[in-house]
C-alpha positions as CSV (number, residue, x, y, z in Angstrom):
1,M,20.9,39.4,42.2
2,A,19.8,42.8,41.3
3,T,20.4,44.7,38.2
4,F,20.8,48.2,38.0
5,R,21.4,50.7,34.8
6,Y,24.4,53.0,34.9
7,E,21.7,56.0,33.7
8,E,19.2,54.9,36.6
9,L,22.1,55.1,39.1
10,K,23.5,58.1,37.6
11,R,20.1,60.3,38.4
12,V,19.5,58.7,41.6
13,A,23.0,60.1,42.6
14,M,22.7,63.5,41.2
15,D,19.2,63.8,43.2
16,V,20.8,62.4,46.6
17,K,23.7,64.8,46.2
18,A,21.7,67.7,45.4
19,E,19.6,67.1,48.7
20,F,22.8,66.5,50.5
21,V,24.0,69.9,49.2
22,S,20.7,72.0,50.0
23,R,21.0,70.6,53.5
24,G,24.3,71.7,54.0
25,W,25.9,67.9,54.4
26,L,28.3,68.3,51.1
27,P,29.9,71.5,50.2
28,V,28.9,72.7,47.0
29,R,31.8,71.9,44.2
30,K,32.7,74.3,41.4
31,I,32.1,72.8,37.9
32,R,35.0,72.6,35.3
33,R,33.7,75.2,32.5
34,K,36.8,75.1,30.5
35,P,37.7,72.0,28.2
36,R,40.6,70.4,29.0
37,D,43.2,70.1,26.2
38,K,44.0,67.1,24.5
39,E,47.6,66.1,26.2
40,K,46.3,66.7,29.7
41,K,43.1,64.3,28.7
42,N,45.7,61.7,27.4
43,L,48.0,62.0,31.0
44,L,44.9,61.6,32.6
45,F,43.8,58.7,30.9
46,T,47.3,57.1,31.2
47,M,47.5,57.8,35.2
48,A,44.0,56.0,35.4
49,I,45.4,53.0,33.5
50,N,48.2,52.9,35.6
51,R,46.4,52.9,38.7
52,I,43.9,50.5,37.8
53,D,47.3,48.1,36.5
54,R,48.8,49.2,39.9
55,Y,45.5,48.0,42.5
56,R,43.8,45.8,40.5
57,P,39.9,44.8,42.2
58,Y,39.9,41.2,43.3
59,R,36.8,39.1,44.3
60,T,36.5,37.3,47.6
61,E,33.8,35.1,49.6
62,R,32.2,38.7,50.6
63,G,32.4,40.7,47.5
64,V,34.4,42.9,45.5
65,V,37.7,44.2,47.1
66,L,39.0,47.7,45.6
67,P,42.5,47.8,47.0
68,Y,43.0,51.3,46.0
69,F,40.3,52.4,48.4
70,K,40.9,49.9,51.3
71,E,42.4,51.2,54.4
72,K,46.0,50.0,55.6
């Protein structure tokens, strides 16, 4: 089984995304410059935790299933 480090994957993803944007395959997204307030951060965190609880990933013989992204 191959192991990957998060930093390596992050760097590769950034390089690939930059190439796709330069070729016009992906739209350019604006970067959020204004920091979020503490209340908004807590709300987003709570929403993420609720989503994970509701759509808990599970393993099958073919791999890991992420129900939140699964097509119906």
